[in-house]
mmCIF file of the N, C-alpha and C atoms, coordinates in Angstrom:
data_MODEL
# 
_entry.id   MODEL 
# 
loop_
_atom_site.group_PDB 
_atom_site.id 
_atom_site.type_symbol 
_atom_site.label_atom_id 
_atom_site.label_alt_id 
_atom_site.label_comp_id 
_atom_site.label_asym_id 
_atom_site.label_entity_id 
_atom_site.label_seq_id 
_atom_site.pdbx_PDB_ins_code 
_atom_site.Cartn_x 
_atom_site.Cartn_y 
_atom_site.Cartn_z 
_atom_site.occupancy 
_atom_site.B_iso_or_equiv 
_atom_site.pdbx_formal_charge 
_atom_site.auth_seq_id 
_atom_site.auth_comp_id 
_atom_site.auth_asym_id 
_atom_site.auth_atom_id 
_atom_site.pdbx_PDB_model_num 
ATOM 1   N N  . GLY A 1 1  ? 2.266   64.052 118.651 1.00 0.00 ? 1  GLY A N  1 
ATOM 2   C CA . GLY A 1 1  ? 3.639   64.143 118.150 1.00 0.00 ? 1  GLY A CA 1 
ATOM 3   C C  . GLY A 1 1  ? 3.602   64.437 117.527 1.00 0.00 ? 1  GLY A C  1 
ATOM 4   N N  . PRO A 1 2  ? 4.997   65.087 116.829 1.00 0.00 ? 2  PRO A N  1 
ATOM 5   C CA . PRO A 1 2  ? 4.821   65.407 115.345 1.00 0.00 ? 2  PRO A CA 1 
ATOM 6   C C  . PRO A 1 2  ? 5.355   64.656 114.251 1.00 0.00 ? 2  PRO A C  1 
ATOM 7   N N  . ALA A 1 3  ? 5.167   63.274 114.473 1.00 0.00 ? 3  ALA A N  1 
ATOM 8   C CA . ALA A 1 3  ? 4.227   62.487 113.255 1.00 0.00 ? 3  ALA A CA 1 
ATOM 9   C C  . ALA A 1 3  ? 2.609   62.198 113.143 1.00 0.00 ? 3  ALA A C  1 
ATOM 10  N N  . GLY A 1 4  ? 1.941   63.056 114.004 1.00 0.00 ? 4  GLY A N  1 
ATOM 11  C CA . GLY A 1 4  ? 0.583   62.942 114.028 1.00 0.00 ? 4  GLY A CA 1 
ATOM 12  C C  . GLY A 1 4  ? -0.021  61.705 115.216 1.00 0.00 ? 4  GLY A C  1 
ATOM 13  N N  . SER A 1 5  ? -1.232  61.768 115.101 1.00 0.00 ? 5  SER A N  1 
ATOM 14  C CA . SER A 1 5  ? -1.909  60.788 116.051 1.00 0.00 ? 5  SER A CA 1 
ATOM 15  C C  . SER A 1 5  ? -3.639  60.344 115.488 1.00 0.00 ? 5  SER A C  1 
ATOM 16  N N  . PHE A 1 6  ? -3.822  59.831 115.963 1.00 0.00 ? 6  PHE A N  1 
ATOM 17  C CA . PHE A 1 6  ? -5.362  59.372 115.770 1.00 0.00 ? 6  PHE A CA 1 
ATOM 18  C C  . PHE A 1 6  ? -5.983  58.752 117.222 1.00 0.00 ? 6  PHE A C  1 
ATOM 19  N N  . SER A 1 7  ? -6.817  58.405 116.831 1.00 0.00 ? 7  SER A N  1 
ATOM 20  C CA . SER A 1 7  ? -8.153  57.991 117.689 1.00 0.00 ? 7  SER A CA 1 
ATOM 21  C C  . SER A 1 7  ? -8.671  56.848 117.402 1.00 0.00 ? 7  SER A C  1 
ATOM 22  N N  . GLN A 1 8  ? -8.627  55.767 118.520 1.00 0.00 ? 8  GLN A N  1 
ATOM 23  C CA . GLN A 1 8  ? -8.866  54.367 117.936 1.00 0.00 ? 8  GLN A CA 1 
ATOM 24  C C  . GLN A 1 8  ? -9.729  53.562 119.298 1.00 0.00 ? 8  GLN A C  1 
ATOM 25  N N  . ARG A 1 9  ? -10.711 53.043 118.969 1.00 0.00 ? 9  ARG A N  1 
ATOM 26  C CA . ARG A 1 9  ? -11.518 52.657 119.889 1.00 0.00 ? 9  ARG A CA 1 
ATOM 27  C C  . ARG A 1 9  ? -11.190 51.129 119.993 1.00 0.00 ? 9  ARG A C  1 
ATOM 28  N N  . ALA A 1 10 ? -11.675 50.708 121.292 1.00 0.00 ? 10 ALA A N  1 
ATOM 29  C CA . ALA A 1 10 ? -11.314 49.195 121.996 1.00 0.00 ? 10 ALA A CA 1 
ATOM 30  C C  . ALA A 1 10 ? -12.149 48.050 120.922 1.00 0.00 ? 10 ALA A C  1 
ATOM 31  N N  . GLU A 1 11 ? -11.799 47.030 121.644 1.00 0.00 ? 11 GLU A N  1 
ATOM 32  C CA . GLU A 1 11 ? -12.220 46.296 120.441 1.00 0.00 ? 11 GLU A CA 1 
ATOM 33  C C  . GLU A 1 11 ? -13.634 45.680 121.246 1.00 0.00 ? 11 GLU A C  1 
ATOM 34  N N  . LEU A 1 12 ? -14.727 45.374 120.562 1.00 0.00 ? 12 LEU A N  1 
ATOM 35  C CA . LEU A 1 12 ? -16.215 45.371 120.825 1.00 0.00 ? 12 LEU A CA 1 
ATOM 36  C C  . LEU A 1 12 ? -16.329 44.172 121.684 1.00 0.00 ? 12 LEU A C  1 
ATOM 37  N N  . SER A 1 13 ? -17.240 43.946 122.706 1.00 0.00 ? 13 SER A N  1 
ATOM 38  C CA . SER A 1 13 ? -17.007 42.718 123.657 1.00 0.00 ? 13 SER A CA 1 
ATOM 39  C C  . SER A 1 13 ? -18.454 42.127 123.169 1.00 0.00 ? 13 SER A C  1 
ATOM 40  N N  . THR A 1 14 ? -18.308 40.424 123.448 1.00 0.00 ? 14 THR A N  1 
ATOM 41  C CA . THR A 1 14 ? -19.356 39.941 122.607 1.00 0.00 ? 14 THR A CA 1 
ATOM 42  C C  . THR A 1 14 ? -20.916 40.724 122.898 1.00 0.00 ? 14 THR A C  1 
ATOM 43  N N  . THR A 1 15 ? -20.564 41.117 124.200 1.00 0.00 ? 15 THR A N  1 
ATOM 44  C CA . THR A 1 15 ? -22.337 41.370 124.720 1.00 0.00 ? 15 THR A CA 1 
ATOM 45  C C  . THR A 1 15 ? -22.479 43.032 123.833 1.00 0.00 ? 15 THR A C  1 
ATOM 46  N N  . GLN A 1 16 ? -21.439 43.586 123.457 1.00 0.00 ? 16 GLN A N  1 
ATOM 47  C CA . GLN A 1 16 ? -21.793 45.047 123.057 1.00 0.00 ? 16 GLN A CA 1 
ATOM 48  C C  . GLN A 1 16 ? -22.067 44.778 121.703 1.00 0.00 ? 16 GLN A C  1 
ATOM 49  N N  . ARG A 1 17 ? -21.728 44.339 120.678 1.00 0.00 ? 17 ARG A N  1 
ATOM 50  C CA . ARG A 1 17 ? -21.817 43.158 119.476 1.00 0.00 ? 17 ARG A CA 1 
ATOM 51  C C  . ARG A 1 17 ? -23.156 42.637 119.559 1.00 0.00 ? 17 ARG A C  1 
ATOM 52  N N  . ALA A 1 18 ? -24.055 41.885 120.419 1.00 0.00 ? 18 ALA A N  1 
ATOM 53  C CA . ALA A 1 18 ? -25.015 41.336 120.350 1.00 0.00 ? 18 ALA A CA 1 
ATOM 54  C C  . ALA A 1 18 ? -25.982 42.871 120.440 1.00 0.00 ? 18 ALA A C  1 
ATOM 55  N N  . ILE A 1 19 ? -25.958 43.838 121.092 1.00 0.00 ? 19 ILE A N  1 
ATOM 56  C CA . ILE A 1 19 ? -26.492 44.741 121.610 1.00 0.00 ? 19 ILE A CA 1 
ATOM 57  C C  . ILE A 1 19 ? -26.752 45.688 120.192 1.00 0.00 ? 19 ILE A C  1 
ATOM 58  N N  . LEU A 1 20 ? -25.336 46.157 119.537 1.00 0.00 ? 20 LEU A N  1 
ATOM 59  C CA . LEU A 1 20 ? -25.417 46.096 118.392 1.00 0.00 ? 20 LEU A CA 1 
ATOM 60  C C  . LEU A 1 20 ? -26.325 45.649 116.993 1.00 0.00 ? 20 LEU A C  1 
ATOM 61  N N  . ALA A 1 21 ? -26.180 43.828 117.101 1.00 0.00 ? 21 ALA A N  1 
ATOM 62  C CA . ALA A 1 21 ? -26.804 43.604 116.204 1.00 0.00 ? 21 ALA A CA 1 
ATOM 63  C C  . ALA A 1 21 ? -28.300 43.319 116.338 1.00 0.00 ? 21 ALA A C  1 
ATOM 64  N N  . ARG A 1 22 ? -28.897 43.528 118.008 1.00 0.00 ? 22 ARG A N  1 
ATOM 65  C CA . ARG A 1 22 ? -30.496 43.772 118.212 1.00 0.00 ? 22 ARG A CA 1 
ATOM 66  C C  . ARG A 1 22 ? -31.073 45.082 117.616 1.00 0.00 ? 22 ARG A C  1 
ATOM 67  N N  . LEU A 1 23 ? -30.016 45.732 117.908 1.00 0.00 ? 23 LEU A N  1 
ATOM 68  C CA . LEU A 1 23 ? -30.849 47.509 116.865 1.00 0.00 ? 23 LEU A CA 1 
ATOM 69  C C  . LEU A 1 23 ? -30.535 47.715 115.849 1.00 0.00 ? 23 LEU A C  1 
ATOM 70  N N  . GLU A 1 24 ? -29.605 46.574 115.015 1.00 0.00 ? 24 GLU A N  1 
ATOM 71  C CA . GLU A 1 24 ? -29.488 46.732 113.683 1.00 0.00 ? 24 GLU A CA 1 
ATOM 72  C C  . GLU A 1 24 ? -28.601 47.932 113.901 1.00 0.00 ? 24 GLU A C  1 
ATOM 73  N N  . LEU A 1 25 ? -28.075 47.793 113.987 1.00 0.00 ? 25 LEU A N  1 
ATOM 74  C CA . LEU A 1 25 ? -26.384 49.200 113.943 1.00 0.00 ? 25 LEU A CA 1 
ATOM 75  C C  . LEU A 1 25 ? -25.354 48.384 113.244 1.00 0.00 ? 25 LEU A C  1 
ATOM 76  N N  . ALA A 1 26 ? -24.588 49.034 112.550 1.00 0.00 ? 26 ALA A N  1 
ATOM 77  C CA . ALA A 1 26 ? -23.462 48.571 112.448 1.00 0.00 ? 26 ALA A CA 1 
ATOM 78  C C  . ALA A 1 26 ? -22.130 48.921 113.588 1.00 0.00 ? 26 ALA A C  1 
ATOM 79  N N  . GLU A 1 27 ? -20.850 48.542 113.443 1.00 0.00 ? 27 GLU A N  1 
ATOM 80  C CA . GLU A 1 27 ? -20.077 48.852 114.351 1.00 0.00 ? 27 GLU A CA 1 
ATOM 81  C C  . GLU A 1 27 ? -19.343 50.167 114.236 1.00 0.00 ? 27 GLU A C  1 
ATOM 82  N N  . PRO A 1 28 ? -19.176 50.729 115.199 1.00 0.00 ? 28 PRO A N  1 
ATOM 83  C CA . PRO A 1 28 ? -18.425 52.404 114.947 1.00 0.00 ? 28 PRO A CA 1 
ATOM 84  C C  . PRO A 1 28 ? -17.110 51.898 114.009 1.00 0.00 ? 28 PRO A C  1 
ATOM 85  N N  . PRO A 1 29 ? -16.674 52.810 113.709 1.00 0.00 ? 29 PRO A N  1 
ATOM 86  C CA . PRO A 1 29 ? -15.244 52.360 112.774 1.00 0.00 ? 29 PRO A CA 1 
ATOM 87  C C  . PRO A 1 29 ? -14.107 52.111 113.770 1.00 0.00 ? 29 PRO A C  1 
ATOM 88  N N  . ARG A 1 30 ? -13.141 51.263 113.375 1.00 0.00 ? 30 ARG A N  1 
ATOM 89  C CA . ARG A 1 30 ? -12.002 50.844 114.632 1.00 0.00 ? 30 ARG A CA 1 
ATOM 90  C C  . ARG A 1 30 ? -11.003 52.646 115.236 1.00 0.00 ? 30 ARG A C  1 
ATOM 91  N N  . ILE A 1 31 ? -10.895 53.003 113.641 1.00 0.00 ? 31 ILE A N  1 
ATOM 92  C CA . ILE A 1 31 ? -10.076 54.109 114.005 1.00 0.00 ? 31 ILE A CA 1 
ATOM 93  C C  . ILE A 1 31 ? -10.945 55.514 113.890 1.00 0.00 ? 31 ILE A C  1 
ATOM 94  N N  . SER A 1 32 ? -11.235 56.393 114.454 1.00 0.00 ? 32 SER A N  1 
ATOM 95  C CA . SER A 1 32 ? -12.226 57.417 114.347 1.00 0.00 ? 32 SER A CA 1 
ATOM 96  C C  . SER A 1 32 ? -11.625 58.721 113.502 1.00 0.00 ? 32 SER A C  1 
ATOM 97  N N  . GLU A 1 33 ? -10.482 58.859 114.180 1.00 0.00 ? 33 GLU A N  1 
ATOM 98  C CA . GLU A 1 33 ? -9.522  60.621 113.783 1.00 0.00 ? 33 GLU A CA 1 
ATOM 99  C C  . GLU A 1 33 ? -8.300  60.186 113.381 1.00 0.00 ? 33 GLU A C  1 
ATOM 100 N N  . LEU A 1 34 ? -8.078  61.179 112.386 1.00 0.00 ? 34 LEU A N  1 
ATOM 101 C CA . LEU A 1 34 ? -6.244  61.071 111.988 1.00 0.00 ? 34 LEU A CA 1 
ATOM 102 C C  . LEU A 1 34 ? -5.671  62.491 112.046 1.00 0.00 ? 34 LEU A C  1 
ATOM 103 N N  . GLN A 1 35 ? -4.654  62.619 112.050 1.00 0.00 ? 35 GLN A N  1 
ATOM 104 C CA . GLN A 1 35 ? -4.085  63.669 112.296 1.00 0.00 ? 35 GLN A CA 1 
ATOM 105 C C  . GLN A 1 35 ? -2.663  63.672 112.022 1.00 0.00 ? 35 GLN A C  1 
ATOM 106 N N  . PRO A 1 36 ? -2.254  63.697 110.834 1.00 0.00 ? 36 PRO A N  1 
ATOM 107 C CA . PRO A 1 36 ? -0.749  63.506 110.036 1.00 0.00 ? 36 PRO A CA 1 
ATOM 108 C C  . PRO A 1 36 ? 0.268   64.749 110.589 1.00 0.00 ? 36 PRO A C  1 
ATOM 109 N N  . GLY A 1 37 ? 1.135   64.587 111.090 1.00 0.00 ? 37 GLY A N  1 
ATOM 110 C CA . GLY A 1 37 ? 1.404   65.804 111.903 1.00 0.00 ? 37 GLY A CA 1 
ATOM 111 C C  . GLY A 1 37 ? 1.815   66.918 110.746 1.00 0.00 ? 37 GLY A C  1 
ATOM 112 N N  . GLY A 1 38 ? 1.951   67.913 111.324 1.00 0.00 ? 38 GLY A N  1 
ATOM 113 C CA . GLY A 1 38 ? 1.805   69.441 110.742 1.00 0.00 ? 38 GLY A CA 1 
ATOM 114 C C  . GLY A 1 38 ? 0.631   69.179 109.433 1.00 0.00 ? 38 GLY A C  1 
ATOM 115 N N  . ALA A 1 39 ? -0.278  68.535 109.701 1.00 0.00 ? 39 ALA A N  1 
ATOM 116 C CA . ALA A 1 39 ? -1.369  68.825 108.627 1.00 0.00 ? 39 ALA A CA 1 
ATOM 117 C C  . ALA A 1 39 ? -2.862  68.947 109.053 1.00 0.00 ? 39 ALA A C  1 
ATOM 118 N N  . ARG A 1 40 ? -3.497  69.267 108.610 1.00 0.00 ? 40 ARG A N  1 
ATOM 119 C CA . ARG A 1 40 ? -4.796  69.590 108.614 1.00 0.00 ? 40 ARG A CA 1 
ATOM 120 C C  . ARG A 1 40 ? -5.529  68.254 109.617 1.00 0.00 ? 40 ARG A C  1 
ATOM 121 N N  . PHE A 1 41 ? -6.349  68.277 110.438 1.00 0.00 ? 41 PHE A N  1 
ATOM 122 C CA . PHE A 1 41 ? -7.103  67.372 111.342 1.00 0.00 ? 41 PHE A CA 1 
ATOM 123 C C  . PHE A 1 41 ? -8.174  66.594 110.683 1.00 0.00 ? 41 PHE A C  1 
ATOM 124 N N  . LEU A 1 42 ? -7.955  65.082 110.294 1.00 0.00 ? 42 LEU A N  1 
ATOM 125 C CA . LEU A 1 42 ? -8.870  64.927 109.637 1.00 0.00 ? 42 LEU A CA 1 
ATOM 126 C C  . LEU A 1 42 ? -10.169 64.024 110.757 1.00 0.00 ? 42 LEU A C  1 
ATOM 127 N N  . SER A 1 43 ? -11.265 64.284 110.514 1.00 0.00 ? 43 SER A N  1 
ATOM 128 C CA . SER A 1 43 ? -12.123 63.298 111.426 1.00 0.00 ? 43 SER A CA 1 
ATOM 129 C C  . SER A 1 43 ? -12.843 62.379 110.333 1.00 0.00 ? 43 SER A C  1 
ATOM 130 N N  . LEU A 1 44 ? -13.114 60.732 110.570 1.00 0.00 ? 44 LEU A N  1 
ATOM 131 C CA . LEU A 1 44 ? -13.583 59.841 109.880 1.00 0.00 ? 44 LEU A CA 1 
ATOM 132 C C  . LEU A 1 44 ? -15.140 59.639 109.847 1.00 0.00 ? 44 LEU A C  1 
ATOM 133 N N  . THR A 1 45 ? -15.169 60.547 111.318 1.00 0.00 ? 45 THR A N  1 
ATOM 134 C CA . THR A 1 45 ? -16.785 60.471 111.462 1.00 0.00 ? 45 THR A CA 1 
ATOM 135 C C  . THR A 1 45 ? -17.677 61.709 110.943 1.00 0.00 ? 45 THR A C  1 
ATOM 136 N N  . GLY A 1 46 ? -16.721 62.930 110.840 1.00 0.00 ? 46 GLY A N  1 
ATOM 137 C CA . GLY A 1 46 ? -17.127 64.092 110.069 1.00 0.00 ? 46 GLY A CA 1 
ATOM 138 C C  . GLY A 1 46 ? -16.085 64.706 109.066 1.00 0.00 ? 46 GLY A C  1 
ATOM 139 N N  . PRO A 1 47 ? -16.954 66.338 109.147 1.00 0.00 ? 47 PRO A N  1 
ATOM 140 C CA . PRO A 1 47 ? -16.238 67.036 108.067 1.00 0.00 ? 47 PRO A CA 1 
ATOM 141 C C  . PRO A 1 47 ? -14.681 67.237 108.566 1.00 0.00 ? 47 PRO A C  1 
ATOM 142 N N  . LEU A 1 48 ? -13.619 67.813 107.545 1.00 0.00 ? 48 LEU A N  1 
ATOM 143 C CA . LEU A 1 48 ? -12.203 68.287 107.839 1.00 0.00 ? 48 LEU A CA 1 
ATOM 144 C C  . LEU A 1 48 ? -12.513 69.354 108.402 1.00 0.00 ? 48 LEU A C  1 
ATOM 145 N N  . GLN A 1 49 ? -11.470 69.566 109.548 1.00 0.00 ? 49 GLN A N  1 
ATOM 146 C CA . GLN A 1 49 ? -11.367 70.758 110.214 1.00 0.00 ? 49 GLN A CA 1 
ATOM 147 C C  . GLN A 1 49 ? -10.302 71.083 110.438 1.00 0.00 ? 49 GLN A C  1 
ATOM 148 N N  . ALA A 1 50 ? -10.029 72.544 110.420 1.00 0.00 ? 50 ALA A N  1 
ATOM 149 C CA . ALA A 1 50 ? -8.929  73.377 110.662 1.00 0.00 ? 50 ALA A CA 1 
ATOM 150 C C  . ALA A 1 50 ? -7.945  73.038 111.982 1.00 0.00 ? 50 ALA A C  1 
# 
């Protein structure tokens, strides 16, 4: 929308947390992408994109 948008993952389940812990992996970020209105696209998991 005109104010911007964002991508957010759902809360991890107990099973998902256990799998990540067993694999010694960190939880993914809660918010992965931000796009302020009228601005360039910003991914928190990759490079800035036009």
